[in-house]
Structure formats: structure tokens, C-alpha cells
C-alpha positions as CSV (number, residue, x, y, z in Angstrom):
1,M,127.6,35.6,32.0
2,K,127.4,35.1,35.8
3,R,129.8,37.9,36.5
4,F,127.7,40.2,34.1
5,W,124.4,39.4,36.2
6,L,126.3,40.0,39.3
7,G,127.6,43.4,38.2
8,S,124.2,44.3,36.9
9,V,122.5,43.6,40.2
10,A,125.1,45.7,42.2
11,L,124.9,48.7,39.8
12,I,121.1,48.7,40.0
13,A,121.2,48.5,44.0
14,S,123.6,51.5,44.0
15,L,121.6,53.5,41.7
16,A,118.4,52.8,43.9
17,S,120.2,53.7,47.1
18,G,121.3,57.0,45.7
19,S,117.8,57.9,44.4
20,A,116.4,57.2,48.0
21,G,119.0,59.4,49.5
22,A,118.5,62.1,47.3
23,A,114.7,61.8,47.9
24,D,115.5,62.1,51.7
25,L,117.5,65.2,51.2
26,S,114.9,66.9,49.4
27,Q,112.4,66.7,52.2
28,P,112.4,69.9,54.5
29,V,113.3,69.4,58.2
30,Y,110.8,71.0,60.5
31,K,111.5,72.2,64.1
32,A,109.1,72.7,66.9
33,P,108.5,76.5,67.3
34,P,109.8,78.0,70.5
35,P,107.4,78.6,73.3
36,P,105.7,82.1,73.2
37,P,107.1,84.7,75.8
38,A,105.5,85.0,79.0
39,P,102.9,87.8,79.1
40,V,103.1,90.7,81.4
41,Y,99.8,91.7,82.9
42,N,98.4,95.1,81.8
43,W,97.4,97.1,85.0
44,T,96.0,100.1,83.1
45,G,92.6,100.8,84.0
46,F,89.9,102.0,86.6
47,Y,89.1,99.8,89.6
48,I,86.9,99.6,92.6
49,G,87.1,97.5,95.5
50,G,86.8,96.7,99.4
51,N,89.1,96.3,102.2
52,A,89.2,95.2,105.9
53,G,92.0,95.0,108.6
54,W,93.3,96.4,111.8
55,I,94.2,99.8,112.9
56,G,96.1,100.8,116.1
57,S,97.6,104.0,117.4
58,A,101.4,104.5,117.3
59,D,101.6,107.1,119.9
60,N,99.8,106.0,123.1
61,T,100.2,109.1,125.5
62,L,97.6,111.5,126.6
63,S,99.1,114.7,128.3
64,N,97.5,117.0,130.7
65,T,98.1,120.8,131.3
66,G,96.4,123.1,133.8
67,T,95.7,126.5,134.8
68,D,94.5,128.1,138.2
69,T,94.1,131.5,139.3
70,G,93.7,130.4,143.0
71,V,94.2,127.2,145.1
72,G,92.0,124.2,144.7
73,G,91.2,124.2,141.1
74,L,92.1,122.0,138.1
75,G,95.5,123.3,138.0
76,T,96.1,122.6,141.8
77,G,94.8,119.2,141.3
78,L,97.3,118.5,138.6
79,A,100.1,119.9,140.6
80,I,99.4,117.7,143.7
81,G,98.6,114.4,141.8
82,E,94.8,114.3,142.0
83,I,94.9,114.7,138.2
84,P,97.6,112.7,136.2
85,V,100.0,114.8,134.1
86,S,100.0,112.1,131.5
87,L,98.7,108.6,130.6
88,S,101.2,106.4,128.9
89,D,98.9,103.5,128.0
90,F,96.3,105.3,126.1
91,G,96.4,103.7,122.7
92,T,93.6,102.6,120.5
93,N,93.2,99.6,118.3
94,G,90.5,97.8,116.5
95,F,88.6,97.1,113.2
96,I,88.8,99.2,109.9
97,G,87.1,98.4,106.8
98,G,85.5,100.2,103.8
99,A,85.8,100.8,100.0
100,Q,88.5,102.2,97.6
101,A,88.8,103.2,94.0
102,G,91.7,104.1,91.7
103,Y,93.3,104.1,88.3
104,N,96.7,102.6,87.2
105,W,98.8,103.4,84.2
106,Q,101.2,100.6,83.0
107,L,103.9,103.0,81.7
108,T,106.3,100.2,80.7
109,P,106.3,96.3,81.2
110,L,108.0,96.9,84.5
111,W,106.7,100.2,85.9
112,V,103.1,101.0,87.1
113,W,101.8,104.5,88.3
114,G,98.5,105.0,90.0
115,V,96.1,107.0,92.1
116,E,93.7,105.7,94.8
117,A,91.2,107.2,97.2
118,D,89.6,105.2,100.0
119,I,87.2,105.8,103.0
120,D,87.0,103.4,105.9
121,W,84.9,103.0,109.0
122,A,87.1,102.6,112.2
123,D,86.3,101.3,115.6
124,A,89.4,102.5,117.4
125,K,88.6,104.1,120.8
126,K,89.8,104.3,124.4
127,S,88.5,105.5,127.7
128,F,90.0,105.7,131.1
129,S,88.8,107.0,134.6
130,T,91.3,108.0,137.3
131,G,89.1,108.0,140.4
132,P,88.2,108.8,142.8
133,I,91.5,109.9,144.1
134,T,92.0,111.4,147.4
135,V,94.9,113.5,148.6
136,P,95.3,114.4,152.3
137,G,93.6,117.7,153.1
138,H,91.5,117.5,149.9
139,V,88.2,116.0,148.7
140,P,88.0,113.1,146.6
141,T,88.1,113.9,142.7
142,T,87.7,111.8,139.5
143,T,88.9,112.6,136.0
144,D,87.7,110.7,132.8
145,F,89.5,110.7,129.5
146,S,88.6,109.3,126.1
147,R,89.7,109.3,122.5
148,D,88.1,107.8,119.3
149,L,88.8,107.6,115.6
150,D,85.4,107.2,113.9
151,W,86.4,107.1,110.2
152,L,89.4,107.7,108.1
153,G,90.1,108.5,104.3
154,T,93.1,108.8,102.3
155,L,93.9,110.3,98.7
156,R,97.3,108.7,97.5
157,G,99.6,108.2,94.7
158,R,101.1,104.7,93.9
159,I,104.3,103.7,92.1
160,G,105.1,100.1,91.6
161,I,107.0,97.3,89.7
162,T,105.8,94.0,88.3
163,P,108.9,91.9,89.2
164,T,107.4,88.6,88.1
165,G,104.1,87.6,86.5
166,P,100.8,89.2,87.6
167,F,102.4,90.6,90.8
168,L,102.6,94.3,91.5
169,L,104.8,95.5,94.4
170,Y,104.2,99.1,95.2
171,A,104.8,102.3,97.5
172,T,102.2,104.8,98.3
173,G,101.8,108.0,100.1
174,G,99.7,111.2,100.2
175,F,96.8,113.0,101.9
176,A,94.9,111.6,105.1
177,Y,91.9,112.9,106.8
178,G,89.4,111.6,109.4
179,E,87.1,112.3,112.3
180,T,88.9,112.2,115.7
181,K,87.4,112.8,119.1
182,V,89.0,113.7,122.4
183,G,87.1,114.0,125.7
184,N,87.8,114.8,129.4
185,A,85.7,115.3,132.5
186,F,86.2,116.5,136.0
187,I,83.8,114.9,138.6
188,C,83.9,116.2,142.3
189,P,80.3,116.0,144.0
190,T,81.8,117.3,147.3
191,C,83.7,120.2,145.9
192,N,82.4,123.8,146.4
193,P,80.7,124.2,144.1
194,P,80.0,120.6,143.1
195,A,81.7,119.5,139.8
196,S,80.2,116.5,137.8
197,T,79.5,115.4,134.2
198,E,76.1,117.3,134.2
199,P,75.8,119.9,131.5
200,S,74.7,122.5,134.0
201,T,78.3,122.4,135.7
202,A,80.3,122.7,132.3
203,N,83.0,120.3,133.8
204,S,83.0,117.9,130.7
205,N,83.9,118.2,127.2
206,S,84.2,116.0,124.1
207,S,86.0,117.7,121.1
208,S,85.1,116.3,117.7
209,N,87.5,117.4,114.8
210,L,87.9,116.7,111.1
211,S,91.6,116.1,111.3
212,T,94.0,116.2,108.3
213,G,97.4,114.9,107.9
214,W,99.6,112.7,105.6
215,T,100.1,108.9,105.1
216,V,102.8,106.5,103.7
217,G,103.1,102.9,103.2
218,G,103.4,99.9,100.6
219,G,101.9,96.8,99.6
220,L,101.6,93.7,97.3
221,E,98.9,93.1,94.7
222,W,98.2,89.8,92.8
223,A,96.2,89.7,89.7
224,F,94.6,86.2,90.2
225,A,92.0,86.6,87.3
226,P,91.7,88.8,84.1
227,S,89.6,91.4,86.1
228,W,90.3,90.5,89.7
229,S,93.2,91.3,92.2
230,L,93.9,90.7,95.9
231,K,96.2,93.0,97.8
232,A,97.9,93.2,101.2
233,E,98.8,96.8,102.5
234,Y,100.4,98.7,105.5
235,L,99.9,102.4,106.0
236,Y,101.2,104.9,108.6
237,V,98.8,107.8,109.1
238,D,99.7,111.0,110.9
239,L,96.7,113.2,111.7
240,G,98.5,115.6,114.0
241,S,97.6,116.3,117.7
242,R,94.1,117.1,119.1
243,S,93.0,118.5,122.4
244,S,90.0,119.0,124.7
245,T,89.7,121.6,127.5
246,I,87.3,121.9,130.4
247,A,86.8,124.7,132.9
248,Y,85.9,124.9,136.4
249,T,85.2,128.2,138.3
250,Y,85.1,128.3,142.3
251,G,84.4,131.7,143.8
252,A,86.3,134.4,142.1
253,N,88.9,131.8,140.8
254,N,89.0,130.3,137.2
255,S,90.8,127.0,136.4
256,S,91.1,124.8,133.2
257,L,92.3,121.3,132.3
258,T,93.6,120.6,128.7
259,S,94.0,117.0,127.4
260,T,95.9,116.3,124.4
261,V,96.6,113.2,122.3
262,V,98.6,112.6,119.1
263,D,96.8,110.8,116.2
264,H,99.5,108.5,114.7
265,E,98.0,105.3,113.3
266,N,99.3,102.0,112.0
267,I,97.0,100.1,109.6
268,V,97.4,96.7,108.1
269,R,94.8,95.5,105.9
270,A,93.8,93.3,103.0
271,G,91.6,94.1,100.0
272,I,90.1,92.9,96.8
273,N,89.6,94.9,93.5
274,Y,87.7,94.6,90.3
275,K,89.4,96.2,87.2
276,F,87.4,97.4,84.3
277,N,88.6,97.2,80.7
278,W,91.5,94.9,81.7
279,G,92.9,94.8,78.1
280,A,95.2,92.3,76.3
281,P,98.5,91.4,78.0
282,V,101.5,93.7,76.8
283,V,104.6,92.3,75.2
284,S,106.9,90.3,77.4
285,R,109.8,92.1,78.9
286,Y,112.0,89.3,78.1
């Protein structure tokens, strides 16, 4: 009888254990879902913003050429050293700042195309006076020179990649234009006839030009919020060369002095943009 009860207890325990195991096997096993893919920011849309930075000339030379139908005029002054043939340290640098607007197209998760236009005020100017210079046998003379960039605008294309997160690394280039000024003056109160900066003597000039050219550069832009981005940018600008010519007439002789500068500019600036209709992030590239 004792053996019978012990066997019954063992059988019941075995059946109970099997039922519990079967119950455990019937329960589904859940796994935590994988993390969602990292989103790629969508750069498509219109934006406006502001910028500020530094501008400096990349070619710092002013060159002078002269003509003279006799002896004693501006051409003679250039030949004997009263007027410098060139000034090698005639560069400009200063503040630049303004506004920009543009549009980007996110063509793929990696590539972004865009166009941008900007207009900036510039405070980049230089002036230099040589005199008075006295050469033995000649009266003292003074020549003044100046250059100025008042404002600058560009219209550029942009192409960029988004290598990681909300960052856009881009190259840019296109059309550039701006107001450039070149001035020169011949001052010689003891010359015959006297030459000074007074309008009646016609011995000073300032040439203001709407100059055109091209620009190329690159930058990095960071979308730090759904509608806001910061950028740092470098541009090289070529607006060509500009000249100013003055004339001096003495007796039956005519003379002239032409001063020429090349407007090549380096620009380093930072900006902030506000983007309209930012839209939802596109699918991850991973």
C-alpha cells in the first residue's frame, strides 16, 4: 500500500510538471522593437536670413600710367619719381553685412541643390597721399589715391551633401556685382598753372562703377532647429579692374595720369536662415 501511494504521488507530480511546461511553451516570446532609423533633415524649401563678416582685397596693388606731350606734366612726374609707378600696399579690409534669400531642393537623402541671392553693405576702403615730394629742379608735388567698395551682391548656385545629421556641406559659385570706386588727384600749388583738388583745375577725379564679375566658395550649414539654421561661408570675388584718369594742361601741352586697381575680394562671414514649410524628415539613408 505504501508503494502504491508513493507511485501515485510521483505520477501526479510528473503530470503537473509537464502541464506547466506546456503552458509555458504556449506563451509568445516578445522582443523589443529595433530603434527607428535616424532621420535625414529635409532641406527643401524657401529661406531668408542675414549675414555678417569680414571682407578684404586679394590684390593690393595700385598701378599708375601717364602721358605727356611736353616736359613738366604728369607723365614727366611719373618718369622722374614725383609720382609712384605703383603702390604695393593698397589693399582694403573691413566689415560686410546684409541679407540673403534662397531655395533648396533635397534631391536625394544625400544630395541638395539650391540657389541663393544676397546683397551686402561693405565698409572696405583705402586712401594714400604721396606728398609733397620734391625732386631737384622741380617744384613739390602731391598725389592722392583712394579705392572703395560700397556694396556687393551675388547670385549663386549651391550643391551640397548631408554627410551626417542636420549638416549641409556645400560648394557655391556664380555672378557677382557691386559698386567700386577709384580716385586720384594731383596737387601742386606752385606749378604753372597751379594744380590742386579744386574743381576749377580739373586735377582730381573719383570714378564710381557698377562692377560685375564672378564668385566661388563654399560653406557649412547646420539646421539646429526645425526651421532655423546657422552657416559659415567663404567666398572669393573677382570684379575685374577699375581705373580713374586725371588730366593736367600747361601751356600748349597736355598730360594725364591713370590709376588702376584690381577688385579681387576675400569674404569670410557667418549667417542665420529661417526656412519656410520645413516639412517632415525624409527616410533615413541607412
